[in-house]
Structure formats: structure tokens, C-alpha cells
C-alpha positions as CSV (number, residue, x, y, z in Angstrom):
1,M,-1.8,-1.7,-12.1
2,A,-1.3,-5.6,-13.3
3,V,1.9,-6.4,-14.6
4,A,2.5,-9.5,-16.5
5,S,6.4,-9.3,-16.7
6,I,9.4,-7.4,-16.8
7,R,11.9,-9.1,-18.5
8,R,14.3,-6.3,-19.5
9,P,15.2,-3.1,-17.2
10,R,14.4,-0.4,-19.9
11,E,10.9,-2.0,-19.4
12,F,10.9,-1.2,-16.0
13,V,8.5,2.0,-14.9
14,F,8.0,3.1,-11.1
15,P,4.4,2.9,-9.8
16,A,4.3,6.6,-9.9
17,S,6.1,9.9,-11.0
18,E,9.9,10.2,-9.7
19,H,8.6,12.9,-7.5
20,A,6.3,10.9,-5.9
21,M,8.6,8.2,-5.2
22,D,11.0,10.7,-3.5
23,R,8.0,11.7,-1.1
24,M,7.3,8.0,-0.6
25,F,10.9,7.6,1.1
26,E,10.9,11.0,2.7
27,E,7.6,10.1,4.4
28,L,9.0,6.5,5.8
29,G,10.5,6.3,9.1
30,E,13.2,4.4,10.0
31,D,11.5,1.0,10.8
32,D,9.2,1.3,7.4
33,L,12.6,2.0,5.6
34,R,14.2,-1.3,7.1
35,K,11.5,-3.2,6.5
36,L,11.3,-1.7,2.7
37,A,14.9,-2.7,2.2
38,T,14.3,-6.0,3.7
39,E,11.3,-6.6,0.9
40,F,13.1,-4.9,-1.7
41,I,16.1,-7.5,-1.4
42,E,13.9,-10.2,-1.3
43,A,11.9,-9.1,-4.4
44,L,15.2,-8.6,-6.0
45,E,16.5,-12.2,-5.4
46,Q,13.1,-13.5,-6.9
47,S,13.5,-11.5,-9.6
48,R,16.7,-12.4,-10.2
49,A,15.7,-16.3,-9.9
50,K,12.6,-15.7,-12.3
51,D,14.6,-13.4,-14.6
52,D,11.4,-10.9,-14.0
53,L,11.3,-7.5,-12.5
54,V,8.0,-7.9,-11.2
55,P,8.4,-8.7,-7.5
56,V,10.8,-5.6,-7.3
57,Y,8.0,-3.4,-8.8
58,R,5.3,-5.0,-6.7
59,V,7.2,-4.1,-3.7
60,L,7.4,-0.6,-4.6
61,E,3.7,0.0,-5.5
62,A,2.8,-1.8,-2.0
63,W,4.8,0.9,-0.3
64,Y,3.6,3.6,-2.6
65,R,0.2,2.7,-1.9
66,T,0.5,2.1,1.6
67,T,2.0,5.8,2.1
68,L,-0.9,7.4,-0.1
69,L,-3.3,5.2,2.5
70,R,-1.4,6.9,5.5
71,R,-2.0,10.2,4.2
72,D,-5.7,9.8,4.7
73,P,-6.8,12.1,7.8
74,D,-8.9,9.1,8.9
75,H,-6.2,6.5,8.5
76,A,-5.1,6.2,12.3
77,R,-8.8,6.2,13.5
78,L,-9.8,3.4,11.1
79,T,-6.4,1.1,11.5
80,S,-7.0,1.3,15.3
81,E,-11.2,0.3,14.7
82,A,-9.8,-2.4,12.4
83,T,-7.2,-3.9,14.8
84,D,-10.2,-3.7,17.1
85,R,-12.6,-5.6,14.9
86,A,-10.3,-8.1,13.9
87,E,-9.9,-8.8,17.5
88,G,-13.1,-9.3,18.2
89,R,-14.2,-6.1,19.6
90,I,-16.7,-3.2,18.4
91,P,-14.8,0.4,19.5
92,G,-17.1,2.4,21.5
93,E,-16.7,5.3,19.4
94,A,-17.3,3.5,16.0
95,A,-20.5,4.4,14.2
96,T,-22.4,1.0,13.1
97,Q,-23.5,0.9,9.3
98,T,-26.1,-1.3,7.7
99,V,-24.8,-2.6,4.4
100,D,-26.6,-0.4,2.3
101,E,-25.0,2.6,4.4
102,L,-21.6,0.8,3.8
103,R,-22.3,0.5,0.1
104,D,-23.1,4.4,-0.4
105,E,-20.1,5.3,1.6
106,I,-17.8,2.9,-0.4
107,S,-19.7,4.7,-3.6
108,R,-19.0,8.2,-2.3
109,R,-15.3,7.6,-1.6
110,R,-15.0,6.0,-5.2
111,A,-16.6,9.0,-6.8
112,S,-13.9,11.8,-4.9
């Protein structure tokens, strides 16, 4: 969600329901919670400097979206494949796709 500015605390709306945000915090491990806390404090400092809560919103939204992605059963495999590809390796078990096949897969995932 694109947010232009949040000047007053009463304008601040969490990126998901309160229940969903609670679940996000429950799913994060200690390392992730430390990273979240660090990013949150940095965002709060930016928010104070700008008199705008958008940086805080963006941190919460990014971590919420991260937890959603991690729930995907293929997340670990896809992350490993992406890391291998970024390092110039094509994983042996990775299926290659034509551009058309990739477009079709993206369309199917968006539709579901």
C-alpha cells in the first residue's frame, strides 16, 4: 500500500489486522526480532526528523510481508535457489523455464 504521509498518530493504521500483526511477532525468531527492533528505532528517528510516521509504517509492512512469504511451503527452496543463482550457480534440482512458462506461472500464482 502506498502511503503519502502520516502526520498525526490517529492517522496511523497497521498494515494488517491486530491479530495478523500479533501472529507476525509470534513467528519471528530472536534474530529477526532484534533486526526488527533496530529497523524500528531507525525508522522512528527518521519519522521524528520528518514529522511523518511513514518510515515506521514501511518497516512494519516490510516485516509483515516477509512473514507472509516465509509461510509459503516453497520459501526455503526458492530462497536457496535464488541465492545460488545470485552467486552464478544454477541449482541442479532447479527446473529451467522459458520466458513464456515463467509468465504463465506468475499469472497462475497471481490468480490464486
